[in-house]
VONU-968341 format. One record per residue: x, y, z of N, C-alpha, C in turn. Coordinates in pm, whole numbers, plus 50000, padded with zeros to 5 digits. Each point is the difference from the previous one (the first is absolute). Layout:
! residues N
XYZXYZXYZ;...
This chain:
! residues 371
186595570141225499644998749885501594994149941;500004984549965501394991850016500825004849827;500604987950027500605000049851500234984149997;500014996249819500224984450006500994997549950;500094990750048501684986650023500024988949945;500944998949933500514987449906501344998950020;500094983249971501674999650057500634995549821;501285007750004500874997749892501244991950034;500714995149886501494994750036501065007549948;500805006650105501125007749983501484997450073;501115003049996501104999550061499934984450058;499604986549933499984986250024498704998250091;499485010050057499194996550130498765006549991;498724998350055498455001749995500115014250092;499415011749906499655011250057498965007449991;499075006850081498655002850002500155012049951;499255006449915500175011249903498715004950038;499445012250040498945007950028499725006949829;498834997549952499515010949897499415012850083;500335011949970499325014850036499065002049991;498784990449969498824998349985498634998050091;499095006250015498954996750133499704989949992;499454994350091499934984350008498644996949881;498785010450049499354998649896499905007749844;500854998549973500375001849882500584988149901;500534988950120500634991949968499054986349919;500684992149913499314992749958498784988550109;498704999049942499144992250066499095008950121;500625014850046499285009550073499595006550006;498605003750068498845008549944500585014150020;499695009349905500405013450007499105008650124;500935008750060498625007450131500045015349929;498735001649928499675010750021499445011550085;500714991850122499955014950090501355002350063;500574999049916501515004350056500135016050025;499375005249896499945017450013498795000650117;500015010150057499525001750122499395010149970;500165009749930499165009949959499515002449871;498825005549953499175003949887501085009349931;499524998849819500945006749898499595012949972;498694996849965498945008149911498424994350102;499665011750048498414999450107500414987050031;498924986549963500054987750101500674988449918;500645008449906501024987149910501075001550023;501074986850035500894999750038500945000549908;501115004349955501255000149895499324988649871;499914988950083499674986449933499175000349918;498365006050027499315002449974499945005749885;500365012650041500185011949899501054993749869;500874995550009500934995449885498984991549935;499464989650041499264990949909498955010849907;499365009150102498995009249881500915005149874;500705006650065501055006849924500384993649871;500824990350068500564987649869499194992849933;498424998150060498874992249951499675011549862;500185014150001499025009849957501225001349854;501145001150023501295000749936500034989749901;500074986850027499494985549963498435002249898;499505005050041498194999949919500655011249819;500625008350096500125013549861501064991049934;501084995749985501304996049926499264983849922;499234996350063499344986449919498675006049908;499155010250066499735007649838500185007549938;501005006749987500985004249880500574990749938;500734989850065500834988449924499094993749882;498584995550094499044991449937499305007949904;499825013249953500015009449926500725001549862;501544999450047501084998149871499744988749945;499844988450111499884983949923498664998549899;498985006650069498564997349935500295010649872;500345011349975500275005349877500734994049889;501104994450060501014990949895499234988649953;499444990350130499034988249936499025004449920;499505008749992498905000649887500295013549864;501265001950000500515004549872501594992049999;499334990849966501454986749965500455001249872;500645008949933500285001649870501504992749984;500595003350098501614991350047500024990350108;499314987549936499964993850174501004996350073;501394997549862501704996550094500605012150069;499615008149948500285013150096498965005550133;498844999349956499215001950098499614990950120;499934984949986499914992150107501165000750108;501065003849948500995000350058500105016850098;499445007749919499875009450077499094997150110;498754996249963498924991450141500964994150119;500874986749957500584994750124501135009750059;500405008649944500835007850056499105011050072;498975001749975499055006050116499844995750109;499504987950027499884990350092501015003250126;500865001949928501105006150158499105002050086;499775014149949499145009650088499164996350134;499094998049944498834990250053500754989450092;500244989449965501064990850083500605007250084;501035009649951500595006350167499285002650094;498665009749960499515008250151499334991250030;499354987249975499024990150031500644994650102;501684996649978500814994150030500495008450147;499855010549996500735011050119499155001450057;498815002649957498404999250078500094986450104;500584990349957499364986550045501024998550114;500825009549994501274999250081499645005150135;499495014349977499355010350063499454994950096;498894988949967498814996050083500614991450076;500424988149963501044987250002501505001950045;500655005750088501185003950016500804988050016;499654987250053500244987749999500334997649864;499274999749902500334993549874501015005349906;500415016450035500465011349940501494989149972;500884994950060501454992349914499394989549886;498814992250032499374989249895499825009449856;499165011350012499665007649941500995007249882;501225004950091500455016749963500824992349864;500784984350000500414991549927499345000549856;499114998750009498674998549860500075015249906;500375009350092499595011049899501275003149942;501354993250033501095002949941499664987349842;499834990249993499264992549925499455009749872;498885006550098499435005149888500475009449916;500695007050073501105010849915500914992949897;500454987550049501004995649891499454995349889;498414993250022499494996349886499685013149922;499315011250072499735010349897501545004449951;501375004250049500735001049938500614994049877;499794987550002500294990449892499245002849866;498385001950030498995002449922500085014749905;500715011150099500555014249939501144999049903;501074991050066500774992349862499794999449867;498684990650019499044991949859499655008849949;499285011050074499395014049935500985009149922;501314999450084500705010849916500444993749883;500314984449970500294992549890498905002149925;498774999449963498535000449969500395017549954;500535006750058500215013549938501155001049908;500784993450025501585003249913499634987049836;499274989050037499564991749895498814993849997;499395007249990498094991649992499794986449961;500634999049882499964984549936501004993650079;499824985350098500984992750054500494996849899;499134990949866500994993749945501665009049941;499875009050015501075010249953500875004350112;499674995950096500855004250135501724993049995;499694988949981502044996249971500495006549908;499255002549855500925009249930499955013250031;499625006550081499925013450027501345000350096;499674994350139501314997850056501624993149913;499964991649936500884997749965500815010349881;498915010849983500615008049924500865012750075;499875001250134500015010150078502144996950047;500295008950005501375002750092499685008050127;500404990050111499785006550097501515004950109;500115011350030501355007650081499964989250145;501194993949983500164993150136499825007850147;499264998450092499985008250123501315006050033;501054991350029501085007850060501355001449888;499555001349878501005001749906498695003249869;500125010949973498945011149908500914995349870;501085000349977500524994949887499764988349937;499684989750065499814986250000498435000050005;499464992649873498694996549946499984982950096;498864994750004499264991749963498914996249875;499364985850003499235000949900498804996450074;499085008249909498615007450114499124988850061;499814984449910499384991050049500714992850128;500974999150010500964997350139499695014550112;499885007649968499855010750105498634999950028;499024997449929498804999350001499584987950107;500924989949960499604983850043500435005550203;501255003349963500145003850178499305010850075;499015011049934499755007550057498494992750067;499524989149870498594996450057500474988350140;500834995049983500594989850117499915003050103;500835017750001499915008450110499055006250095;498934999849876498615007250080499094986450067;500414989449871498914987850070500284996350117;501374998350089500454994050096499605008050087;499105013650020499545007050096498754997150028;499274994649928498514991450046500044987450050;501554993249940499644987350089501134998450120;500885011449999500664997150155499115008950106;498895006549963499265005850085498804989249996;499974992049951498954988950004500704987150088;500994999550013500684993950108500345006150115;500205012350021500125009650098499174994250092;498975005249912498565001350063499284983050062;500474992349952499684986650068500754995650129;501485006049977501455003350091498935003550108;499505013750002499885010150117498894989150061;498764997849934499034991550087500594988850085;500614996649908500454987350062500965000550137;501155009650001500625002350103499305009450130;498915010349956499065004150077499064989450096;499684996649917499124985650076501044992750097;501054999649981501064993050108501085005350072;499305014350008500435009850113501195004049969;500844996249867501265005449977500395013949866;498595004549963500415013049913500005011050101;499455002350068500355012250083499935012749877;498515007150018499965012049957500765012650015;500185000350182501185009550045501364996350019;500394989549953501164991750031501165002249870;501115005850040501135002149893501284995549995;499614990050103501294990750012500224988849876;500934992150027500664990249870498704989450011;500135000650131499104983250005498485001550041;499455011149937498595009149961499844995649836;498914991849988499555001349814500255012049968;499235007050077499515012549921501645009349965;500915001850026501395001949963499994996749845;499964989849998500624991049893498735003249879;498674998250018498954998549886499915018149958;500445008950077500375014249975501065000949928;500884998950007501264998149924499364993549863;499874989150013499814996349879498755005749913;499215005050056498995005549951500335016049917;500565006650094500645010749953501354998549849;500844991250029500984994149904498984994949853;498934994050007498934995749865499555010549955;499515008050082499215012549940501165009549921;501125003150047501255012049961500494989249881;499914986149953500374995749900498945001449864;498675000150108498725000949866499835014049977;500355009450042499855014450000500685004549920;501704997049975500765002949955500364998849864;499084987449973500014992749878498935005849892;498665002650094498915007249979500165016249914;501005003750111500765016749944500604996149865;500954991650030500884997949871499184997249877;498884992850003499254998349889499465011049963;499485009150101499315014649951501005009549932;501444998350074501085009449940500214996449838;499994986149995500804998149825499015002549920;498814993450008498825004949949498935008149971;500565010750091499045010549990499625003849880;500975004849889499315008049889499074988149896;499844987150043499054991349962498894999350029;499895009250094498375000350103499515016250014;500585007849874499365014750061498615000849969;499055004750094499015002449990499554993050116;500074989150025499964990250120499955007350141;501045007050036500615003050145499924990050069;501114993950000500344984650069500585007250133;500505010150045500615000850050498695001950139;499055014349952498975002950076498934981150031;500224996449921499244984750048500164994450082;501474998750009501094989950068500005011150159;499865011050052500335005750081498065000050087;499095001249879498174999050076499934987450077;501234988449999499704991150076501014993150077;501275007249959501264996750086500415007450105;499395014249965500615006450136499074996150107;498734991549991499214998650139501034987550074;500514992749930501154991450046501475009550087;500165008849899501285003650029500065012650140;498445005449997499515008850121500174994350110;499234981750010500254990950056501464996750101;500605002249878501564990350066500465010150077;500075014449918500265010950082499715003650181;498514997849949499385003750140500154984950086;500654990449954500204988350120501505006450086;500865004549912501485004050068499435012550093;499025008549951499625011350111499554992550131;499094989449983499464995350092501214992550095;500684992349927500894993450058500905010950128;500655012349935500455010650031499295002850151;499105004249995498925005950094499724988950089;500234987649983499894986150098500825002950044;501384997849951501194996750065500335014950068;500285004749975499975017650098498765003250139;498664991949972498984999650133499395010949954;499935009449895499055011749960498584993549995;500134987549903498324996950004500084989250086;499144999150112499694988550060498784999250093;499604989250060498294998650043499965009650113;498685003750003499765012250099498434998750038;499425004250059498605000750072499084999049866;500455005449823499305005649972499814986949865;501574997249994500454987649903500284987550066;499564989449923500734986650067500875000049934;500924986950051501734999749898499464993149846;498904991350003499334999849873499845009349890;499175011550083499815011549894501695001050001;500795004950037501495006949994500674991149872;500014988050030500804993849889499314995349886;498584995850020499064991649926499235016949891;499125003850123498695007649900500205012849959;501005006350073500465015549925500964997549845;500834986349997500355003249834498794990549947;499404994450013498774992449937499355013649960;499205010350087499565007049974500445010149899;500965004850050500925008349828499984994649909;499974985649971500224993949864498625002549968;498734996750049498635001749982500115016149974;500615007650026499385016949961500984997449908;501314998749954500795007149906499774991949844;499374987450039499304994149842498995007049950;499105007250088498695006149944500715014049885;500735005250016500635010949908500714994749884;500514984450003500714993649929499244991249902;498304995550042499144998549940499775008249873;499745010450049499505012449907501295005049899;500934998050046501155001449936500114988149868;499744985350008499794989149953499095000649907;498645006850005499075003849936499905005049896;501155014850005500855006949893500964996149929;501114988850049500664996849960499394989649914;499254989849999499904990949908498645007149960;499765007449905498555002749989499644992849878;498894999749985499444994349913499605002649831;500675016350007499825010449879500584992549904;501424992350004500764993549881499294989749946;499084992750085499424984449959498495004049910;499715014350013498705001849948500145005449867;501185007049965500375002749852500674992249975;499674997149817500364994649960502314998350006;499954986049986502214998549979499914989049956;500935003049894500064986449907500144989150059;501035001050114500634991250112498804995850076;498855003250000499224995950125498834991949955;500084996849827499004993349924500384988049942;499234987150004500574991049903499235001849859;498815006249994499204999149882499355015549980;500795009549955499765013549968498625003149965;499414989149882499155004449957498554999250025;499894987250131499154997150074500165012750126;500644998550059500135010350134500115018249978;500425001549894500225011349952498785009649910;499885017050101499345007149881500135009350055;499385009749887501055014549983498325007950086;500945009850107499025005650043499415010149913;498635001350012499215012949888500295014550007;500345004850165499975010250080501415003749977;501304993350052501205005250057500424990149822;500084994849935500804993349902501014990849982;500104998150147501534989850042498864986650010;500814991850029499814984550018499464997950120;499394988650042499494996350123499954982049998;499454998550123499794987050006498724997849965;499034989149891499114996050007499364993350074;500654987850028499844989850053501114993350151;499895000750108500714994750066499634983150021;501324992650076499874986849974499854992350153;499565008250095499594997750141498854993350018;498984997849914499034991650037498715013850063;499044993750053499175007550089500585000450149;499965016050053500615005750107501884994249993;500204996849912501565000750004500184983650049;498974991150010500234988750068500964988949933;500985001449849500764992049978501475011250055;499905006550030501495011850092499984992250086;498705001350120499884990050147500494988249986;499474996749918500394982649981501305000749984;501205003549922501035000549966500695001050112;499555013650074500465007750121500404988750123;498944992250028499904991550108500284986949976;500614996249897500834988749939501124996450054;500334993850094501304998250022500974993049954;499574994249868500904989449930500525013049957;499385009149892501145014649932501085001050038;500715000150148501005004850041500934989649962;500154986550011500174993549976500424995949832;498724999549940500675002949863500565010349940;499985012350058501175010449960501154997549993;500334990850128501264996950060500354991149904;499344993449950500534985049915499885006349851;499595009449963499695003649874501355009450004;500175010850078501595005050002500884991750024;500424990950074500884987450007500324993049879;498914996849923500354992249873500595008149882;499705014450030500705008649895501195006250007;500844995950144500984998750014500924988449931;
């Protein structure tokens, strides 16, 4: 089991630096499925057991999230909010599918894992815009609403700033996260192909260190501003349970970050190392991705609860543009409910809006124009 080498400039001369990765996990090499000499369960190696269990968890997650999306698509009384919910929900199946692919094809892990962060960034942006819809359902009145606010400054509560400037800052700090992660995902793929990324390398001449640091800083800035938005505008979102909605999908990312630290400690102390049962790829890729697939399942059910369809099946004056056409009083309960939804057969209009990539750029442009 060799190590990959590449050359870099240092101290005015040329030196050879070894990446502490097995040669079969370096760019262009083929993964050796026979590294683990003993089976894990029955006749299955840990790698094959991992594929089965991760695949099962991925299937359950995709089924639960599809149910959430389908229910919103077919009960579309508030397209502005519900399509955003469907976009946030896509994080779960994409996250687990990419993790499953990493289990099945360890050599592709570095090329895949960077894009999961892009999905997180896009989902976080849509979550911010969903919070905006909770606060101000009408886009045309959004600027006036934020102009009327006085927001305490973060480091000086006695001083305030106008709400529109504060929201502009919050919006930019959240928007930078998907942009930064997109650039980093491309950089990660390029440096991995060149042999200079090095998944297990934490030296300054490995791209892995710098990409990890930039990603953490970018995520921290986005999350701080999301939490600030929630804290300052919480009174305007009563009944929407924004914190539960945030935790339903962001806890997955938070736990992954914590687990990365734990695995780094286990690896550096030699506690977790290849054995007759676990190959090198199983320890650095297989186990972490298996845990991701397992933990996403309960969060998918939490997402189902947090983003319930119930608020959109009873009449809300903010949900409908024409109350006379869409509203009817239930003869049994006497409460108003939705008579007609705006989704078309099987929610086709909602699905078309969901898979329209231009919607993201249109939303960014319209918000930018508001400023």
